[in-house]
PAKOLVEX-776694 format. One line per field, with one value per residue (C-alpha): chain; x, y, z. Coordinates in pm, 1 decimal, padded with zeros to 6 digits. Layout:
chain = [A|...]
px = [X|...]
py = [Y|...]
pz = [Z|...]
***
This chain:
chain = [A|A|A|A|A|A|A|A|A|A|A|A|A|A|A|A|A|A|A|A|A|A|A|A|A|A|A|A|A|A|A|A|A|A|A|A|A|A|A|A|A|A|A|A|A|A|A|A|A|A|A|A|A|A|A|A|A|A|A|A|A|A|A|A|A|A|A|A|A|A|A|A|A|A|A|A|A|A|A|A|A|A|A|A|A|A|A|A|A|A|A|A|A|A|A|A|A|A|A|A|A|A|A|A|A|A|A|A|A|A|A|A|A|A|A|A|A|A|A|A|A|A|A|A|A|A|A|A|A|A|A|A|A|A|A|A|A|A|A|A|A|A|A|A|A|A|A|A|A|A|A|A|A|A|A|A|A|A|A|A|A|A|A|A|A|A|A|A|A|A|A|A|A|A|A|A|A|A|A|A|A|A|A|A|A|A|A]
px = [04546.3|04780.7|04990.2|04858.9|05096.0|05123.9|05433.3|05388.5|05685.2|05683.7|06047.5|06322.7|06503.4|06173.5|06116.7|06465.0|06391.8|06073.8|06273.2|06491.4|06187.8|06015.9|05691.5|05580.7|05329.6|05406.6|05243.8|05406.6|05271.8|05441.1|05658.5|05754.6|05639.5|06011.6|06085.1|05820.6|06028.1|06316.0|06078.5|05899.4|06231.5|06365.3|06038.3|06046.1|06405.7|06314.9|05996.6|05777.0|05417.7|05352.0|05028.0|05064.5|04868.9|04761.7|04648.8|04994.6|05207.6|05351.8|05333.0|05040.2|04671.8|04471.0|04202.6|04107.9|04368.4|04656.8|04518.8|04527.1|04888.0|05002.5|04839.1|04985.5|05327.1|05400.0|05146.8|05108.6|04966.9|04721.1|04609.5|04474.3|04271.2|03987.8|03858.8|03590.1|03714.6|04053.4|03889.9|03666.7|03945.4|04170.5|03900.3|03850.5|04229.7|04234.0|04437.1|04358.2|04145.3|04156.8|03913.7|04053.0|03788.6|03828.1|03598.5|03564.2|03198.3|02863.2|02802.0|03132.7|03062.9|02731.6|02886.0|03164.5|02899.7|02737.5|03080.0|03167.2|02834.9|02914.3|03270.0|03260.5|03631.9|03837.2|03933.0|03857.9|04123.7|03964.2|04138.6|04188.4|04237.6|04271.0|03892.2|03810.5|03441.6|03419.8|03623.7|03368.5|03070.1|03197.6|03289.0|02950.4|02770.2|02952.2|03085.6|03408.3|03747.5|03906.8|04262.5|04305.9|04549.6|04631.6|04707.6|04788.7|05097.2|05128.5|05115.1|04796.6|04629.2|04724.7|04571.6|04252.7|04214.7|04268.4|04036.4|03766.2|03786.2|04061.0|04222.3|04546.5|04706.6|04870.5|05151.6|05456.8|05559.6|05854.9|05846.7|05519.0|05681.1|05899.3|05654.6|05676.8|05341.3|05173.4|05401.0|05189.7|04841.6|04766.3|04518.8]
py = [06756.6|07023.0|07011.3|07255.8|07139.0|06768.3|06724.5|06477.3|06295.4|06122.8|06007.0|05917.9|06256.3|06439.8|06180.8|06243.7|06612.9|06551.5|06338.7|06643.1|06874.4|06974.5|06805.6|06487.7|06366.0|06314.9|06155.5|05907.0|05930.6|05728.4|05451.5|05106.3|04828.9|04727.8|05065.6|05046.5|04847.1|05103.9|05408.0|05262.2|05197.2|05548.3|05712.2|05524.2|05621.6|05987.4|05971.2|06043.6|05919.6|05821.0|05836.1|05602.9|05669.5|05309.3|05380.1|05501.2|05206.3|05043.3|04667.6|04659.3|04643.7|04887.1|04665.7|04542.4|04268.7|04504.4|04739.6|04460.4|04363.7|04726.5|04770.8|04447.5|04475.6|04856.4|04986.3|05324.0|05628.5|05656.1|05550.2|05757.7|05608.7|05679.9|05324.1|05253.6|04905.7|05047.0|05309.5|05061.2|04817.1|05092.5|05206.3|04850.0|04814.5|05136.8|05333.0|05693.6|05661.1|05938.1|05925.1|06112.4|06276.4|06459.6|06762.3|06761.4|06837.5|06828.2|06464.5|06359.2|06564.5|06395.3|06059.4|06140.8|06241.9|05904.1|05732.1|05941.0|05858.5|05491.3|05496.7|05776.5|05831.6|06015.1|06276.4|06371.4|06484.4|06728.3|06778.6|07026.7|07211.6|07555.3|07604.8|07740.6|07764.3|07392.6|07303.4|07506.5|07337.7|06980.9|07034.6|07174.0|06894.8|06590.7|06726.5|06542.4|06721.4|06817.7|06792.3|07024.4|06891.9|06968.7|07289.7|07482.4|07679.0|07992.8|08076.7|08279.0|07970.1|07772.1|08042.9|08050.5|07672.0|07679.1|07979.2|07789.2|07510.8|07270.6|07100.7|07074.6|07104.1|06804.3|06928.8|06811.9|07178.8|07206.0|07585.8|07551.9|07312.0|07587.7|07854.6|07866.2|08020.3|07700.9|07450.4|07422.7|07516.8|07847.5|07670.4]
pz = [12806.6|12896.7|12587.0|12301.2|12034.7|11949.7|11740.8|11456.1|11316.4|10976.5|10981.9|11229.2|11208.5|11298.2|11574.8|11714.8|11717.0|11906.4|12164.9|12237.5|12268.7|12586.5|12476.8|12657.3|12400.3|12025.1|11717.5|11482.1|11133.8|10862.3|10996.7|10891.9|11129.6|11165.9|11324.0|11594.1|11846.8|11821.5|11832.7|12139.4|12320.5|12245.2|12350.3|12676.1|12732.5|12694.4|12901.9|12600.1|12537.7|12183.3|11982.4|11677.9|11352.5|11283.8|10928.8|10840.9|10977.7|10672.5|10686.4|10921.8|10830.4|11030.4|11191.9|11530.7|11524.2|11454.1|11713.8|11971.9|11865.5|11899.5|12244.0|12377.2|12226.9|12238.4|12496.6|12323.5|12493.2|12210.8|11862.5|11573.9|11287.7|11050.4|11112.5|11365.6|11447.0|11541.2|11777.9|11936.8|12011.3|12140.0|12381.0|12494.2|12562.1|12759.7|12514.4|12415.7|12095.6|11842.1|11553.6|11249.3|11027.3|10702.8|10652.2|10275.8|10224.2|10398.4|10315.6|10465.5|10767.6|10836.2|10773.7|11031.6|11290.7|11257.5|11282.6|11589.6|11755.6|11713.8|11834.3|12097.7|12072.7|12343.9|12095.3|11734.2|11499.5|11249.5|10913.8|10776.9|11104.6|10951.4|10959.6|11304.8|11238.6|11164.2|11477.2|11678.1|11494.2|11541.1|11906.3|11985.3|11791.4|11938.8|12271.9|12243.8|12258.4|11926.2|11788.2|11484.6|11214.9|10857.8|10682.5|11000.4|10898.4|11121.5|11494.4|11413.4|11268.9|11577.4|11801.7|11583.2|11614.1|11991.3|12034.4|11836.6|12089.6|11978.9|12275.3|12079.1|11744.3|11564.4|11341.1|11155.2|11093.6|11324.7|11336.9|11522.2|11776.1|11888.5|11977.4|12354.0|12406.8|12294.3|12468.5|12784.4|12877.7|13052.8|13272.8]
***
């Protein structure tokens, strides 16, 4: 993935700002199911690729049935979820599968490693992403590319996460969307 910042939108105003941005790929966080058709059409019109956070779509249960529906009806670029059934179905449907994991303590970390071993997602989104030492540890342990998200507030924290091995940063902090040095990969 060439994009180092993945703008995350949690409302239509943020989504419209993303549409006007130079970024090709974006993340939809909180959205009502009734808005998906419009969001999908607008993204297509602007040539954007969307990753939908399945667990945060209001009015839709995040399971393999809803994942199949989303893949057939909206053909997203990718799906994010904490649920293994969503990740497995997304992979089956040929959609980018992003397993979201919360690093809250050692027990949760070990549980997440077992989940990741089972699902083998395309990417792992690590939260909070403002812990570069954990990004490095997770990446080395599972050998799957990492998105870092949550509590990344400054350009320095973006750089630290990327330097620790994150492939990209997911952020709703619009100030970080505008930092040109992170808009495209140097490689």
